[in-house]
PDB file as gemmi writes it, atoms N, CA and C in Angstrom:
CRYST1    1.000    1.000    1.000  90.00  90.00  90.00 P 1                      
ATOM      1  N   MET A   1      42.211  83.214  26.736  1.00  0.00           N  
ATOM      2  CA  MET A   1      43.065  84.224  25.921  1.00  0.00           C  
ATOM      3  C   MET A   1      43.751  83.869  25.822  1.00  0.00           C  
ATOM      4  N   LYS A   2      44.423  84.621  24.288  1.00  0.00           N  
ATOM      5  CA  LYS A   2      46.330  85.162  24.588  1.00  0.00           C  
ATOM      6  C   LYS A   2      46.818  86.240  25.254  1.00  0.00           C  
ATOM      7  N   ALA A   3      47.613  86.123  25.610  1.00  0.00           N  
ATOM      8  CA  ALA A   3      48.452  86.939  26.294  1.00  0.00           C  
ATOM      9  C   ALA A   3      47.922  88.228  25.728  1.00  0.00           C  
ATOM     10  N   LEU A   4      48.750  89.169  26.474  1.00  0.00           N  
ATOM     11  CA  LEU A   4      47.717  91.025  25.998  1.00  0.00           C  
ATOM     12  C   LEU A   4      49.510  91.360  26.280  1.00  0.00           C  
ATOM     13  N   VAL A   5      49.825  91.330  25.222  1.00  0.00           N  
ATOM     14  CA  VAL A   5      50.877  92.417  24.600  1.00  0.00           C  
ATOM     15  C   VAL A   5      51.467  93.659  24.514  1.00  0.00           C  
ATOM     16  N   PRO A   6      52.295  94.966  24.607  1.00  0.00           N  
ATOM     17  CA  PRO A   6      52.033  95.806  23.833  1.00  0.00           C  
ATOM     18  C   PRO A   6      52.252  95.536  22.538  1.00  0.00           C  
ATOM     19  N   ILE A   7      51.614  96.297  21.772  1.00  0.00           N  
ATOM     20  CA  ILE A   7      51.587  96.185  20.038  1.00  0.00           C  
ATOM     21  C   ILE A   7      51.517  97.754  19.579  1.00  0.00           C  
ATOM     22  N   MET A   8      52.551  97.829  18.459  1.00  0.00           N  
ATOM     23  CA  MET A   8      52.036  98.995  17.458  1.00  0.00           C  
ATOM     24  C   MET A   8      51.590  98.951  16.344  1.00  0.00           C  
ATOM     25  N   ILE A   9      50.535  99.399  15.699  1.00  0.00           N  
ATOM     26  CA  ILE A   9      49.902  99.394  14.253  1.00  0.00           C  
ATOM     27  C   ILE A   9      50.378 100.504  13.533  1.00  0.00           C  
ATOM     28  N   THR A  10      51.107 100.742  12.647  1.00  0.00           N  
ATOM     29  CA  THR A  10      50.878 101.535  11.336  1.00  0.00           C  
ATOM     30  C   THR A  10      50.439 101.234   9.930  1.00  0.00           C  
ATOM     31  N   SER A  11      49.582 102.550  10.084  1.00  0.00           N  
ATOM     32  CA  SER A  11      49.283 102.614   8.288  1.00  0.00           C  
ATOM     33  C   SER A  11      50.701 103.362   7.430  1.00  0.00           C  
ATOM     34  N   ARG A  12      49.859 103.373   6.736  1.00  0.00           N  
ATOM     35  CA  ARG A  12      51.042 103.875   5.112  1.00  0.00           C  
ATOM     36  C   ARG A  12      51.664 105.026   5.796  1.00  0.00           C  
ATOM     37  N   SER A  13      50.735 106.132   6.413  1.00  0.00           N  
ATOM     38  CA  SER A  13      51.421 106.959   6.495  1.00  0.00           C  
ATOM     39  C   SER A  13      51.569 107.785   7.982  1.00  0.00           C  
ATOM     40  N   ALA A  14      52.857 108.469   8.222  1.00  0.00           N  
ATOM     41  CA  ALA A  14      53.144 108.729   9.509  1.00  0.00           C  
ATOM     42  C   ALA A  14      52.240 109.328  10.456  1.00  0.00           C  
ATOM     43  N   ARG A  15      51.264 110.525   9.540  1.00  0.00           N  
ATOM     44  CA  ARG A  15      50.167 110.822  10.090  1.00  0.00           C  
ATOM     45  C   ARG A  15      49.204 109.753  10.701  1.00  0.00           C  
ATOM     46  N   ASP A  16      48.795 109.166   9.866  1.00  0.00           N  
ATOM     47  CA  ASP A  16      47.733 108.432  10.149  1.00  0.00           C  
ATOM     48  C   ASP A  16      48.841 106.984  11.524  1.00  0.00           C  
ATOM     49  N   GLN A  17      49.539 107.540  12.399  1.00  0.00           N  
ATOM     50  CA  GLN A  17      49.924 105.800  12.992  1.00  0.00           C  
ATOM     51  C   GLN A  17      48.798 106.056  14.314  1.00  0.00           C  
ATOM     52  N   LEU A  18      48.939 104.182  14.099  1.00  0.00           N  
ATOM     53  CA  LEU A  18      47.498 104.061  15.398  1.00  0.00           C  
ATOM     54  C   LEU A  18      48.199 103.457  16.044  1.00  0.00           C  
ATOM     55  N   SER A  19      48.398 103.714  18.107  1.00  0.00           N  
ATOM     56  CA  SER A  19      49.545 103.040  18.531  1.00  0.00           C  
ATOM     57  C   SER A  19      48.274 101.891  19.257  1.00  0.00           C  
ATOM     58  N   ALA A  20      48.540 100.508  19.825  1.00  0.00           N  
ATOM     59  CA  ALA A  20      47.685  99.731  21.119  1.00  0.00           C  
ATOM     60  C   ALA A  20      48.539  99.114  21.782  1.00  0.00           C  
ATOM     61  N   ALA A  21      47.824  99.346  22.871  1.00  0.00           N  
ATOM     62  CA  ALA A  21      48.668  98.346  23.530  1.00  0.00           C  
ATOM     63  C   ALA A  21      47.479  97.898  24.371  1.00  0.00           C  
ATOM     64  N   ALA A  22      47.417  96.426  24.901  1.00  0.00           N  
ATOM     65  CA  ALA A  22      47.092  95.477  25.706  1.00  0.00           C  
ATOM     66  C   ALA A  22      47.435  95.548  26.868  1.00  0.00           C  
ATOM     67  N   ILE A  23      46.407  95.633  27.653  1.00  0.00           N  
ATOM     68  CA  ILE A  23      47.006  96.471  29.373  1.00  0.00           C  
ATOM     69  C   ILE A  23      46.012  94.936  30.408  1.00  0.00           C  
ATOM     70  N   SER A  24      46.727  94.396  31.112  1.00  0.00           N  
ATOM     71  CA  SER A  24      46.128  93.299  31.930  1.00  0.00           C  
ATOM     72  C   SER A  24      46.544  93.665  33.741  1.00  0.00           C  
ATOM     73  N   SER A  25      45.881  93.859  33.982  1.00  0.00           N  
ATOM     74  CA  SER A  25      45.785  93.807  35.752  1.00  0.00           C  
ATOM     75  C   SER A  25      45.089  93.376  36.440  1.00  0.00           C  
ATOM     76  N   ASN A  26      44.408  93.425  37.861  1.00  0.00           N  
ATOM     77  CA  ASN A  26      43.342  93.335  38.788  1.00  0.00           C  
ATOM     78  C   ASN A  26      42.562  93.778  37.986  1.00  0.00           C  
ATOM     79  N   GLN A  27      42.305  94.721  37.292  1.00  0.00           N  
ATOM     80  CA  GLN A  27      40.824  94.834  36.859  1.00  0.00           C  
ATOM     81  C   GLN A  27      40.756  94.429  35.396  1.00  0.00           C  
ATOM     82  N   PRO A  28      39.017  94.551  34.574  1.00  0.00           N  
ATOM     83  CA  PRO A  28      39.193  94.118  33.061  1.00  0.00           C  
ATOM     84  C   PRO A  28      40.806  94.403  32.476  1.00  0.00           C  
ATOM     85  N   PRO A  29      40.721  93.416  31.766  1.00  0.00           N  
ATOM     86  CA  PRO A  29      41.934  93.738  30.627  1.00  0.00           C  
ATOM     87  C   PRO A  29      40.864  95.335  29.961  1.00  0.00           C  
ATOM     88  N   ARG A  30      42.135  96.567  29.387  1.00  0.00           N  
ATOM     89  CA  ARG A  30      42.053  96.739  28.652  1.00  0.00           C  
ATOM     90  C   ARG A  30      42.767  96.972  26.922  1.00  0.00           C  
ATOM     91  N   CYS A  31      42.201  97.997  26.314  1.00  0.00           N  
ATOM     92  CA  CYS A  31      43.045  97.508  24.851  1.00  0.00           C  
ATOM     93  C   CYS A  31      43.135  99.277  24.729  1.00  0.00           C  
ATOM     94  N   ALA A  32      44.414  99.888  25.292  1.00  0.00           N  
ATOM     95  CA  ALA A  32      44.048 101.422  24.859  1.00  0.00           C  
ATOM     96  C   ALA A  32      45.082 101.587  23.287  1.00  0.00           C  
ATOM     97  N   PHE A  33      44.349 102.443  22.988  1.00  0.00           N  
ATOM     98  CA  PHE A  33      44.339 103.359  21.568  1.00  0.00           C  
ATOM     99  C   PHE A  33      44.824 104.362  21.455  1.00  0.00           C  
ATOM    100  N   THR A  34      45.776 104.395  20.390  1.00  0.00           N  
ATOM    101  CA  THR A  34      45.687 106.199  20.120  1.00  0.00           C  
ATOM    102  C   THR A  34      46.772 107.024  19.083  1.00  0.00           C  
ATOM    103  N   GLY A  35      46.022 107.883  18.221  1.00  0.00           N  
ATOM    104  CA  GLY A  35      46.053 107.837  17.430  1.00  0.00           C  
ATOM    105  C   GLY A  35      45.042 108.091  16.544  1.00  0.00           C  
ATOM    106  N   GLU A  36      45.004 108.220  14.778  1.00  0.00           N  
ATOM    107  CA  GLU A  36      43.371 107.810  14.122  1.00  0.00           C  
ATOM    108  C   GLU A  36      43.404 106.776  14.018  1.00  0.00           C  
ATOM    109  N   LEU A  37      42.077 106.261  14.096  1.00  0.00           N  
ATOM    110  CA  LEU A  37      41.032 105.259  13.329  1.00  0.00           C  
ATOM    111  C   LEU A  37      39.922 105.330  12.426  1.00  0.00           C  
ATOM    112  N   ASP A  38      41.004 104.750  11.646  1.00  0.00           N  
ATOM    113  CA  ASP A  38      40.815 104.798   9.953  1.00  0.00           C  
ATOM    114  C   ASP A  38      40.479 103.660   9.386  1.00  0.00           C  
ATOM    115  N   ILE A  39      39.951 104.009   7.706  1.00  0.00           N  
ATOM    116  CA  ILE A  39      40.219 103.225   7.301  1.00  0.00           C  
ATOM    117  C   ILE A  39      41.546 102.367   6.442  1.00  0.00           C  
ATOM    118  N   CYS A  40      42.585 102.756   7.058  1.00  0.00           N  
ATOM    119  CA  CYS A  40      43.237 102.396   6.417  1.00  0.00           C  
ATOM    120  C   CYS A  40      44.408 101.522   7.389  1.00  0.00           C  
ATOM    121  N   ASN A  41      43.476 101.704   8.979  1.00  0.00           N  
ATOM    122  CA  ASN A  41      43.870 100.555  10.328  1.00  0.00           C  
ATOM    123  C   ASN A  41      43.107  99.813  10.622  1.00  0.00           C  
ATOM    124  N   CYS A  42      41.639  99.577  10.107  1.00  0.00           N  
ATOM    125  CA  CYS A  42      40.775  99.016  10.828  1.00  0.00           C  
ATOM    126  C   CYS A  42      40.963  97.722  11.126  1.00  0.00           C  
ATOM    127  N   ASP A  43      41.948  96.693   9.776  1.00  0.00           N  
ATOM    128  CA  ASP A  43      41.480  95.854  10.342  1.00  0.00           C  
ATOM    129  C   ASP A  43      42.585  95.415  10.904  1.00  0.00           C  
ATOM    130  N   SER A  44      43.673  95.887  11.596  1.00  0.00           N  
ATOM    131  CA  SER A  44      44.454  96.053  12.646  1.00  0.00           C  
ATOM    132  C   SER A  44      43.177  96.137  13.656  1.00  0.00           C  
ATOM    133  N   PHE A  45      42.635  97.334  13.916  1.00  0.00           N  
ATOM    134  CA  PHE A  45      41.960  97.514  15.162  1.00  0.00           C  
ATOM    135  C   PHE A  45      41.005  96.662  15.623  1.00  0.00           C  
ATOM    136  N   ARG A  46      41.012  95.725  14.450  1.00  0.00           N  
ATOM    137  CA  ARG A  46      39.448  94.878  14.920  1.00  0.00           C  
ATOM    138  C   ARG A  46      40.444  93.190  14.839  1.00  0.00           C  
ATOM    139  N   ALA A  47      41.802  93.355  14.362  1.00  0.00           N  
ATOM    140  CA  ALA A  47      42.213  91.937  14.763  1.00  0.00           C  
ATOM    141  C   ALA A  47      43.131  92.042  16.253  1.00  0.00           C  
ATOM    142  N   GLN A  48      43.193  93.335  16.768  1.00  0.00           N  
ATOM    143  CA  GLN A  48      43.367  93.593  18.233  1.00  0.00           C  
ATOM    144  C   GLN A  48      42.545  93.736  18.723  1.00  0.00           C  
ATOM    145  N   LEU A  49      41.418  94.271  18.977  1.00  0.00           N  
ATOM    146  CA  LEU A  49      40.142  93.586  19.362  1.00  0.00           C  
ATOM    147  C   LEU A  49      39.765  92.565  19.615  1.00  0.00           C  
ATOM    148  N   SER A  50      39.397  91.871  18.750  1.00  0.00           N  
ATOM    149  CA  SER A  50      38.614  89.936  19.036  1.00  0.00           C  
ATOM    150  C   SER A  50      40.028  90.031  19.103  1.00  0.00           C  
ATOM    151  N   ASP A  51      41.396  89.202  19.440  1.00  0.00           N  
ATOM    152  CA  ASP A  51      42.179  88.264  19.999  1.00  0.00           C  
ATOM    153  C   ASP A  51      41.914  88.649  21.166  1.00  0.00           C  
ATOM    154  N   SER A  52      41.637  90.213  21.874  1.00  0.00           N  
ATOM    155  CA  SER A  52      41.222  90.412  23.477  1.00  0.00           C  
ATOM    156  C   SER A  52      40.454  89.943  24.093  1.00  0.00           C  
ATOM    157  N   LEU A  53      39.684  89.892  23.286  1.00  0.00           N  
ATOM    158  CA  LEU A  53      38.288  89.392  23.986  1.00  0.00           C  
ATOM    159  C   LEU A  53      38.125  88.428  24.618  1.00  0.00           C  
ATOM    160  N   PRO A  54      37.941  88.215  25.981  1.00  0.00           N  
ATOM    161  CA  PRO A  54      37.471  87.482  26.687  1.00  0.00           C  
ATOM    162  C   PRO A  54      36.729  86.133  26.749  1.00  0.00           C  
ATOM    163  N   ILE A  55      36.080  85.096  27.132  1.00  0.00           N  
ATOM    164  CA  ILE A  55      35.342  84.424  27.197  1.00  0.00           C  
ATOM    165  C   ILE A  55      34.447  84.383  28.721  1.00  0.00           C  
ATOM    166  N   GLY A  56      33.689  85.198  28.775  1.00  0.00           N  
ATOM    167  CA  GLY A  56      32.912  86.387  29.990  1.00  0.00           C  
ATOM    168  C   GLY A  56      33.704  86.803  30.020  1.00  0.00           C  
ATOM    169  N   GLY A  57      33.313  87.564  31.679  1.00  0.00           N  
ATOM    170  CA  GLY A  57      34.920  88.596  31.606  1.00  0.00           C  
ATOM    171  C   GLY A  57      34.038  89.581  30.806  1.00  0.00           C  
ATOM    172  N   ALA A  58      35.272  90.313  31.416  1.00  0.00           N  
ATOM    173  CA  ALA A  58      34.892  91.655  30.691  1.00  0.00           C  
ATOM    174  C   ALA A  58      35.883  92.460  30.152  1.00  0.00           C  
ATOM    175  N   LEU A  59      36.279  93.081  28.984  1.00  0.00           N  
ATOM    176  CA  LEU A  59      37.347  93.926  28.451  1.00  0.00           C  
ATOM    177  C   LEU A  59      37.008  95.884  28.090  1.00  0.00           C  
ATOM    178  N   VAL A  60      38.062  96.310  28.676  1.00  0.00           N  
ATOM    179  CA  VAL A  60      38.102  97.887  28.097  1.00  0.00           C  
ATOM    180  C   VAL A  60      38.364  98.423  26.701  1.00  0.00           C  
ATOM    181  N   VAL A  61      37.445  98.969  26.035  1.00  0.00           N  
ATOM    182  CA  VAL A  61      38.440  99.442  24.912  1.00  0.00           C  
ATOM    183  C   VAL A  61      38.209 100.750  25.256  1.00  0.00           C  
ATOM    184  N   ASP A  62      39.958 101.340  25.562  1.00  0.00           N  
ATOM    185  CA  ASP A  62      40.238 102.475  26.028  1.00  0.00           C  
ATOM    186  C   ASP A  62      40.928 103.654  24.514  1.00  0.00           C  
ATOM    187  N   LEU A  63      39.581 104.302  23.878  1.00  0.00           N  
ATOM    188  CA  LEU A  63      40.500 105.264  23.431  1.00  0.00           C  
ATOM    189  C   LEU A  63      39.954 106.971  23.372  1.00  0.00           C  
ATOM    190  N   HIS A  64      40.737 106.999  24.325  1.00  0.00           N  
ATOM    191  CA  HIS A  64      40.133 108.272  25.390  1.00  0.00           C  
ATOM    192  C   HIS A  64      41.156 109.307  24.104  1.00  0.00           C  
ATOM    193  N   ALA A  65      42.468 108.340  24.212  1.00  0.00           N  
ATOM    194  CA  ALA A  65      44.076 109.464  23.191  1.00  0.00           C  
ATOM    195  C   ALA A  65      44.133 108.949  21.972  1.00  0.00           C  
ATOM    196  N   VAL A  66      42.289 108.794  21.139  1.00  0.00           N  
ATOM    197  CA  VAL A  66      42.199 108.059  20.172  1.00  0.00           C  
ATOM    198  C   VAL A  66      42.059 110.010  19.504  1.00  0.00           C  
ATOM    199  N   THR A  67      42.491 110.382  18.565  1.00  0.00           N  
ATOM    200  CA  THR A  67      42.148 111.975  17.951  1.00  0.00           C  
ATOM    201  C   THR A  67      41.350 111.739  16.428  1.00  0.00           C  
ATOM    202  N   PHE A  68      41.252 110.683  15.863  1.00  0.00           N  
ATOM    203  CA  PHE A  68      39.915 110.711  15.005  1.00  0.00           C  
ATOM    204  C   PHE A  68      39.527 109.291  14.359  1.00  0.00           C  
ATOM    205  N   PHE A  69      38.248 109.121  14.524  1.00  0.00           N  
ATOM    206  CA  PHE A  69      37.368 107.922  14.851  1.00  0.00           C  
ATOM    207  C   PHE A  69      36.530 108.111  13.207  1.00  0.00           C  
ATOM    208  N   SER A  70      36.825 107.247  12.591  1.00  0.00           N  
ATOM    209  CA  SER A  70      36.117 107.061  11.464  1.00  0.00           C  
ATOM    210  C   SER A  70      34.620 106.244  11.455  1.00  0.00           C  
ATOM    211  N   LEU A  71      33.622 106.223  10.556  1.00  0.00           N  
ATOM    212  CA  LEU A  71      32.816 105.507  10.528  1.00  0.00           C  
ATOM    213  C   LEU A  71      32.799 103.975  10.585  1.00  0.00           C  
ATOM    214  N   ASN A  72      33.662 103.755   9.484  1.00  0.00           N  
ATOM    215  CA  ASN A  72      34.764 102.604   9.238  1.00  0.00           C  
ATOM    216  C   ASN A  72      35.310 102.032  10.928  1.00  0.00           C  
ATOM    217  N   ALA A  73      35.930 103.116  11.990  1.00  0.00           N  
ATOM    218  CA  ALA A  73      35.931 102.191  13.014  1.00  0.00           C  
ATOM    219  C   ALA A  73      34.794 102.103  13.516  1.00  0.00           C  
ATOM    220  N   LEU A  74      33.517 102.670  13.770  1.00  0.00           N  
ATOM    221  CA  LEU A  74      32.670 101.933  14.868  1.00  0.00           C  
ATOM    222  C   LEU A  74      32.248 101.116  14.085  1.00  0.00           C  
ATOM    223  N   GLN A  75      32.058 100.821  13.043  1.00  0.00           N  
ATOM    224  CA  GLN A  75      31.822  99.530  12.703  1.00  0.00           C  
ATOM    225  C   GLN A  75      32.033  98.235  12.961  1.00  0.00           C  
ATOM    226  N   VAL A  76      33.742  98.680  12.526  1.00  0.00           N  
ATOM    227  CA  VAL A  76      34.735  97.917  13.410  1.00  0.00           C  
ATOM    228  C   VAL A  76      34.049  96.942  14.808  1.00  0.00           C  
ATOM    229  N   LEU A  77      33.842  99.082  15.917  1.00  0.00           N  
ATOM    230  CA  LEU A  77      33.880  98.218  17.227  1.00  0.00           C  
ATOM    231  C   LEU A  77      32.160  97.571  17.474  1.00  0.00           C  
ATOM    232  N   LEU A  78      31.410  98.058  16.602  1.00  0.00           N  
ATOM    233  CA  LEU A  78      30.068  97.405  16.236  1.00  0.00           C  
ATOM    234  C   LEU A  78      30.342  95.539  16.489  1.00  0.00           C  
ATOM    235  N   GLU A  79      30.882  95.190  14.929  1.00  0.00           N  
ATOM    236  CA  GLU A  79      31.507  93.983  15.325  1.00  0.00           C  
ATOM    237  C   GLU A  79      31.735  93.353  16.072  1.00  0.00           C  
ATOM    238  N   VAL A  80      32.190  94.060  16.679  1.00  0.00           N  
ATOM    239  CA  VAL A  80      33.265  93.547  18.307  1.00  0.00           C  
ATOM    240  C   VAL A  80      32.613  93.019  19.363  1.00  0.00           C  
ATOM    241  N   GLN A  81      30.984  94.771  19.026  1.00  0.00           N  
ATOM    242  CA  GLN A  81      30.358  94.310  20.272  1.00  0.00           C  
ATOM    243  C   GLN A  81      29.482  93.104  20.278  1.00  0.00           C  
ATOM    244  N   ARG A  82      28.907  92.649  18.892  1.00  0.00           N  
ATOM    245  CA  ARG A  82      28.322  92.094  18.701  1.00  0.00           C  
ATOM    246  C   ARG A  82      29.052  90.137  18.784  1.00  0.00           C  
ATOM    247  N   LEU A  83      30.412  90.471  18.294  1.00  0.00           N  
ATOM    248  CA  LEU A  83      31.284  89.252  18.643  1.00  0.00           C  
ATOM    249  C   LEU A  83      31.059  89.143  20.341  1.00  0.00           C  
ATOM    250  N   ALA A  84      32.098  89.659  21.244  1.00  0.00           N  
ATOM    251  CA  ALA A  84      31.362  90.630  22.844  1.00  0.00           C  
ATOM    252  C   ALA A  84      30.513  89.206  23.440  1.00  0.00           C  
ATOM    253  N   GLU A  85      28.963  90.012  23.052  1.00  0.00           N  
ATOM    254  CA  GLU A  85      27.929  89.310  23.087  1.00  0.00           C  
ATOM    255  C   GLU A  85      28.102  88.050  22.828  1.00  0.00           C  
ATOM    256  N   VAL A  86      28.300  87.542  21.992  1.00  0.00           N  
ATOM    257  CA  VAL A  86      28.473  86.211  21.546  1.00  0.00           C  
ATOM    258  C   VAL A  86      29.067  85.025  22.561  1.00  0.00           C  
ATOM    259  N   ARG A  87      30.550  85.379  22.958  1.00  0.00           N  
ATOM    260  CA  ARG A  87      31.658  85.424  24.489  1.00  0.00           C  
ATOM    261  C   ARG A  87      31.509  85.701  25.762  1.00  0.00           C  
ATOM    262  N   GLN A  88      29.864  86.722  25.935  1.00  0.00           N  
ATOM    263  CA  GLN A  88      29.149  86.876  27.112  1.00  0.00           C  
ATOM    264  C   GLN A  88      30.573  87.995  27.592  1.00  0.00           C  
ATOM    265  N   CYS A  89      30.827  88.323  26.622  1.00  0.00           N  
ATOM    266  CA  CYS A  89      31.849  89.309  27.334  1.00  0.00           C  
ATOM    267  C   CYS A  89      31.408  90.842  27.238  1.00  0.00           C  
ATOM    268  N   ASP A  90      31.340  91.617  28.865  1.00  0.00           N  
ATOM    269  CA  ASP A  90      31.000  92.952  28.793  1.00  0.00           C  
ATOM    270  C   ASP A  90      31.978  93.958  27.928  1.00  0.00           C  
ATOM    271  N   LEU A  91      31.607  94.644  26.771  1.00  0.00           N  
ATOM    272  CA  LEU A  91      31.931  95.294  26.695  1.00  0.00           C  
ATOM    273  C   LEU A  91      32.123  96.585  26.293  1.00  0.00           C  
ATOM    274  N   MET A  92      33.406  97.644  27.499  1.00  0.00           N  
ATOM    275  CA  MET A  92      33.053  98.341  27.641  1.00  0.00           C  
ATOM    276  C   MET A  92      34.519  99.499  27.108  1.00  0.00           C  
ATOM    277  N   VAL A  93      33.530 101.212  27.136  1.00  0.00           N  
ATOM    278  CA  VAL A  93      34.372 101.708  25.801  1.00  0.00           C  
ATOM    279  C   VAL A  93      34.558 103.004  26.606  1.00  0.00           C  
ATOM    280  N   VAL A  94      36.001 103.492  26.427  1.00  0.00           N  
ATOM    281  CA  VAL A  94      36.243 104.991  26.950  1.00  0.00           C  
ATOM    282  C   VAL A  94      36.336 105.602  25.802  1.00  0.00           C  
ATOM    283  N   GLY A  95      35.720 106.797  25.880  1.00  0.00           N  
ATOM    284  CA  GLY A  95      36.055 107.487  24.290  1.00  0.00           C  
ATOM    285  C   GLY A  95      37.049 109.029  24.670  1.00  0.00           C  
ATOM    286  N   SER A  96      36.816 109.344  24.147  1.00  0.00           N  
ATOM    287  CA  SER A  96      37.676 110.694  23.613  1.00  0.00           C  
ATOM    288  C   SER A  96      35.787 111.315  23.201  1.00  0.00           C  
ATOM    289  N   ARG A  97      36.843 112.844  22.967  1.00  0.00           N  
ATOM    290  CA  ARG A  97      35.844 113.706  22.440  1.00  0.00           C  
ATOM    291  C   ARG A  97      34.938 113.428  20.879  1.00  0.00           C  
ATOM    292  N   CYS A  98      36.142 113.019  20.335  1.00  0.00           N  
ATOM    293  CA  CYS A  98      35.554 112.645  18.956  1.00  0.00           C  
ATOM    294  C   CYS A  98      35.268 111.140  18.736  1.00  0.00           C  
ATOM    295  N   VAL A  99      35.219 110.341  19.457  1.00  0.00           N  
ATOM    296  CA  VAL A  99      34.643 108.569  19.327  1.00  0.00           C  
ATOM    297  C   VAL A  99      33.502 109.341  20.011  1.00  0.00           C  
ATOM    298  N   ASP A 100      33.075 110.068  21.656  1.00  0.00           N  
ATOM    299  CA  ASP A 100      32.262 109.868  21.761  1.00  0.00           C  
ATOM    300  C   ASP A 100      30.998 110.858  20.999  1.00  0.00           C  
ATOM    301  N   ARG A 101      31.797 111.484  20.030  1.00  0.00           N  
ATOM    302  CA  ARG A 101      30.614 112.912  19.493  1.00  0.00           C  
ATOM    303  C   ARG A 101      29.838 111.798  18.263  1.00  0.00           C  
ATOM    304  N   VAL A 102      30.936 110.471  17.830  1.00  0.00           N  
ATOM    305  CA  VAL A 102      30.655 109.582  16.462  1.00  0.00           C  
ATOM    306  C   VAL A 102      29.601 108.593  17.244  1.00  0.00           C  
ATOM    307  N   LEU A 103      29.882 108.429  18.286  1.00  0.00           N  
ATOM    308  CA  LEU A 103      28.852 107.527  18.628  1.00  0.00           C  
ATOM    309  C   LEU A 103      27.492 108.183  19.645  1.00  0.00           C  
ATOM    310  N   ASP A 104      27.573 109.418  19.360  1.00  0.00           N  
ATOM    311  CA  ASP A 104      26.052 109.813  19.719  1.00  0.00           C  
ATOM    312  C   ASP A 104      25.584 110.286  18.613  1.00  0.00           C  
ATOM    313  N   VAL A 105      26.257 110.841  17.801  1.00  0.00           N  
ATOM    314  CA  VAL A 105      25.287 111.013  16.627  1.00  0.00           C  
ATOM    315  C   VAL A 105      24.473 110.085  15.506  1.00  0.00           C  
ATOM    316  N   THR A 106      25.571 108.859  15.475  1.00  0.00           N  
ATOM    317  CA  THR A 106      25.061 107.923  15.105  1.00  0.00           C  
ATOM    318  C   THR A 106      24.169 107.356  15.414  1.00  0.00           C  
ATOM    319  N   GLY A 107      24.022 107.781  17.077  1.00  0.00           N  
ATOM    320  CA  GLY A 107      23.079 106.416  17.975  1.00  0.00           C  
ATOM    321  C   GLY A 107      24.218 105.452  18.098  1.00  0.00           C  
ATOM    322  N   ALA A 108      24.879 104.870  18.346  1.00  0.00           N  
ATOM    323  CA  ALA A 108      25.343 103.486  18.532  1.00  0.00           C  
ATOM    324  C   ALA A 108      25.672 103.997  20.292  1.00  0.00           C  
ATOM    325  N   ALA A 109      25.959 104.973  20.635  1.00  0.00           N  
ATOM    326  CA  ALA A 109      26.286 105.113  22.019  1.00  0.00           C  
ATOM    327  C   ALA A 109      25.619 104.013  22.937  1.00  0.00           C  
ATOM    328  N   ALA A 110      24.455 103.465  22.219  1.00  0.00           N  
ATOM    329  CA  ALA A 110      23.309 102.736  23.707  1.00  0.00           C  
ATOM    330  C   ALA A 110      23.399 101.055  22.653  1.00  0.00           C  
ATOM    331  N   GLU A 111      24.038 101.380  21.875  1.00  0.00           N  
ATOM    332  CA  GLU A 111      24.730  99.881  22.049  1.00  0.00           C  
ATOM    333  C   GLU A 111      26.320  99.100  22.850  1.00  0.00           C  
ATOM    334  N   PHE A 112      26.655 100.444  23.527  1.00  0.00           N  
ATOM    335  CA  PHE A 112      28.078  99.818  24.146  1.00  0.00           C  
ATOM    336  C   PHE A 112      27.852 100.330  25.683  1.00  0.00           C  
ATOM    337  N   THR A 113      28.610  99.712  26.943  1.00  0.00           N  
ATOM    338  CA  THR A 113      28.867 100.549  28.001  1.00  0.00           C  
ATOM    339  C   THR A 113      29.635 101.416  28.053  1.00  0.00           C  
ATOM    340  N   LEU A 114      29.436 102.734  27.556  1.00  0.00           N  
ATOM    341  CA  LEU A 114      30.140 103.989  28.350  1.00  0.00           C  
ATOM    342  C   LEU A 114      30.335 103.924  29.783  1.00  0.00           C  
ATOM    343  N   LEU A 115      31.770 104.140  29.461  1.00  0.00           N  
ATOM    344  CA  LEU A 115      32.893 104.570  31.325  1.00  0.00           C  
ATOM    345  C   LEU A 115      33.144 106.051  30.747  1.00  0.00           C  
ATOM    346  N   HIS A 116      33.133 106.830  31.580  1.00  0.00           N  
ATOM    347  CA  HIS A 116      33.994 108.311  30.956  1.00  0.00           C  
ATOM    348  C   HIS A 116      34.925 108.087  31.994  1.00  0.00           C  
ATOM    349  N   TYR A 117      36.159 107.192  32.668  1.00  0.00           N  
ATOM    350  CA  TYR A 117      37.150 107.859  33.319  1.00  0.00           C  
ATOM    351  C   TYR A 117      38.033 105.400  32.701  1.00  0.00           C  
ATOM    352  N   ILE A 118      38.682 105.412  33.394  1.00  0.00           N  
ATOM    353  CA  ILE A 118      39.403 104.162  33.320  1.00  0.00           C  
ATOM    354  C   ILE A 118      39.621 103.475  34.472  1.00  0.00           C  
ATOM    355  N   PRO A 119      38.959 102.723  34.694  1.00  0.00           N  
ATOM    356  CA  PRO A 119      38.669 101.347  35.656  1.00  0.00           C  
ATOM    357  C   PRO A 119      40.680 101.297  36.174  1.00  0.00           C  
ATOM    358  N   ASN A 120      40.913 101.519  37.378  1.00  0.00           N  
ATOM    359  CA  ASN A 120      42.068 101.403  37.899  1.00  0.00           C  
ATOM    360  C   ASN A 120      42.812  99.994  37.784  1.00  0.00           C  
TER     361      ASN A 120                                                      
END                                                                             
């Protein structure tokens, strides 16, 4: 697995900023995102998650500070979930209200291990 380092992802306009940090501790590694996840930054979202997926083990995708979650972002999350299954990695998602809403309305919540807290 690649080393986990803090990164900043920005899209074309200042209001669409997305920041991401990959955090490693004694718990499963965690990729934390803040801001808006939309079509402008889905490629960066995909790359960060794919690069952080271990072979075996688990990865927590921390979206609790995401303020907008598009259907494009959901598609990326579903793609990464399929990659996680191939790598035998348990992908766990902590969502914000907008993330949880998209997952519920689309029926995609059943595809993920959803957490209501961030593991320490």
